[in-house]
C-alpha atoms as one frame of an Amber mdcrd trajectory, in Angstrom:
protein
 112.825  66.582 111.756 115.507  68.457 109.420 119.031  69.194 109.945 119.873
  72.712 110.440 122.556  74.281 108.383 125.494  75.997 110.006 126.566  79.213
 108.571 129.811  79.543 106.455 132.428  79.967 108.963 135.269  80.944 106.719
 136.462  84.510 107.311 136.318  87.500 105.122 139.497  88.083 103.481 140.623
  91.523 104.154 142.208  93.747 101.293 145.339  93.941 103.188 145.492  90.171
 103.520 145.279  90.049  99.691 148.005  92.633  99.590 150.439  90.910 101.515
 149.689  87.672 100.008 150.228  88.938  96.385 153.770  90.739  97.461 154.785
  87.167  99.376 153.573  85.071  96.268 155.949  87.752  94.111 158.931  88.015
  96.578 159.127  84.107  96.231 158.910  84.085  92.497 161.669  86.420  92.397
 163.963  84.567  94.571 163.330  81.283  93.095 163.890  83.026  89.261 167.208
  84.367  91.081 168.293  80.694  92.444 167.136  79.098  88.930 168.899  81.669
  87.058 172.429  81.052  88.574 172.138  77.307  88.813 171.084  77.386  85.023
 174.286  79.723  84.756 176.592  77.191  86.439 174.715  74.262  84.390 175.314
  75.730  81.573 179.100  76.599  81.926 179.903  73.363  83.457 178.258  71.243
  80.765 176.837  72.909  77.809 179.671  75.983  77.019 182.490  73.880  75.596
 180.382  73.328  72.269 180.217  77.238  72.121 182.470  80.048  71.649 183.023
  82.618  74.522 180.527  85.234  72.466 178.328  82.601  72.362 178.137  81.433
  76.024 177.974  85.245  76.709 174.880  85.855  74.566 173.306  82.679  76.047
 174.155  83.904  79.619 172.446  87.241  78.831 169.434  86.288  76.917 168.834
  83.941  79.770 168.841  87.040  82.275 166.400  89.223  79.810 163.990  86.315
  79.697 164.018  86.208  83.905 164.113  89.888  83.735 160.715  89.943  81.799
 159.047  87.476  83.701 159.622  89.358  86.962 158.952  92.717  85.191 155.583
  91.271  84.160 154.858  89.891  87.612 155.481  92.844  89.706 154.134  95.206
  86.897 150.636  92.899  86.896 150.531  93.687  90.593 151.490  97.330  90.408
 148.666  97.964  87.842 146.097  96.106  89.945 147.045  98.544  92.895 147.002
 101.380  90.842 143.440 102.209  91.264 144.003 102.818  95.111 146.115 105.924
  94.318 144.177 107.144  91.035 140.564 108.788  91.975
């Protein structure tokens, strides 16, 4: 006797589910990035800034903000480009 194999019971993922999941992931990355940047800035000012001049400290904070902006922009632009096909025919 052979055992009957059960059909796959995983539900099909809809396009709307993928959309919401993509937005959720990017919102979490945005929040974590913002909180991480504030933590980095506070730690930098508290522990490492005394070794640099005020100009150098401002540059470190600006560069870290630009890096965060680049990471977040890349995340959201890739999401937007993936969805751009829905509006073009």
